[in-house]
N, C-alpha and C positions, 0 to 999 in steps of 0.2 A: 506509326505505334499511337495509339490514343490511351488517354489518361487513365481509361478503364483496366487497359492489359499491361500496366505499368507494374512491377512487383512491388510488394507492401513493405513500406521502410519499418524496420524495427522501432523507431523514435518518431514520434511522440508517444508515450502509452495513451492508448484510448481509455477513458474512465468514463464506464456506463452504469449509472445507478449505483456509484460505489458512496460508502462512508465518507464523510467529511475528514475523521481522523487520517484516513488513506493519504488523502489531497494533501493535509497538512505535514506527512511525513514526506511525503516524495516532493512538496514545493521546499521543504527545509534542505534535504540532499541536493538538490538542484535536480532533480529529474524531471526531463522534459513530459507534460502530459496535458492532453486536450477531454476536455469533458463533452461528452458526447450527449447534446440537448433533446435533439428530437430523433428518435430513433429508424433509420431505414436504411437501407444498404449503402448508398453513396454517403451517408454519413460517418461510416467505418475505414473511406480508403487512405485517412492520412496516417494509419498506424497499422501496423502487423498484430501488436498483443494488445487485447481488449480485457481489462480487469472488469468485473462486473459482481455485484451481490445478488447470490441466488436467490436470499430473501425478499430481492423485488423483482427479480427479471428471471421468467421462468424456459426453460430448457427449449421450449417450441419458440419463444420469443431470439434467444440466441441460434436457432438453427435458420430461422427468417430473416435475419439481418446479417450474418456471419456467412463468407466465403471460405471454402478451404483451405484458404491462404492466411486466415485468422488464426490466433491460438487464442482461446479462451481462457479467461484464469478466473475462477469463481472466487472470489475473497472469504467468502463464509466457509470456506475449506479450514480459513486459518483461526476460525472463532471457538471450534470444539473443546470440553472442556475447562474453558475458562471460566472464571467466577463472576468476572465483569467482562463485558463486551472489549476487545483490546483496541479496537478504533473509536470508541466513544470517550475511552479513558483517554485516550490521547489530547483528546479536546476538553475535556474537564476541567474548568476553572473553581470549582470549588476546594475549599479546605478543609482541613482536620487536626485537632491537636495531637501531637508526638509527645513524646518524653523520654528522656535520657537520664540515667545516672552519671555522674561524672564526680568521681571521689567524694561519695556521700552527698552530694548535691545532685536537687532533681531539677534539670533543664526542660523546661516545654515551650515548642515551638509551633507554630502553625505551618502544616505541608501540604502537599497536594493529598487528594484523597487516594489516589491510584501512583505507584512508582510509571512514570510514563515510561523510563528505559524497558523495565521488565514487560509492560505492553507492548513497545515495538518489538522488542525480540521474541514476545511470545508469535507473532505473526511472520516474523522473517526465519526462525528456526529452520524453515525447509531449504533455504536458500545457504548456497556455498559459503564458509567463512574464510576470509582473507588470512594469511597467515601472520600480518602484521598490520597495525592500525597506521592509516596515514590520511592525511586529508582527502576527503571523497573517497572514504571505504566505510562509509556507515552503511545503515540498512536499505537505503534506497540506492546505492551503489551496489550494493549484493542483489538487490530485486533485478535492476538494468544486468549485471554479470548472467546472472541463473536464467533470465530470458534469452538475451541475445548473443551470450556466448561469449559477448567481447567486452573488455573494461569499459567503464564509463570514464567519461572525459570531466 
């Protein structure tokens, strides 16, 4: 059996022209991924699940480079209705003032412009929710479970 006829592995995830915020979230959760630098059919042999940004990759490019064994996931589908691109918000380092009133005193603090947890939750809402929180049960782990049907390790 030659290397081209072997079944595709569920991991690592193949990231093709995806936003850096997605890479950051996956790396923080320990989800294995590989960035596809030069798109051609052989570049996608390392993994079954290919995440791509539909704002950068056309449907024709997807058809030309992926086989029927691949599962293509357009991450642009996680953006609709969002005030701010959730992937951009995850890597935003700008601050903004926020204030609270505590027993008549005003407290002002510099915080992130966008709530990172809310941004990550916005693109993970379609994934299965764990019944309890434990180490490794974060958003990236949900992504792995939803794509592979297996728990992440």
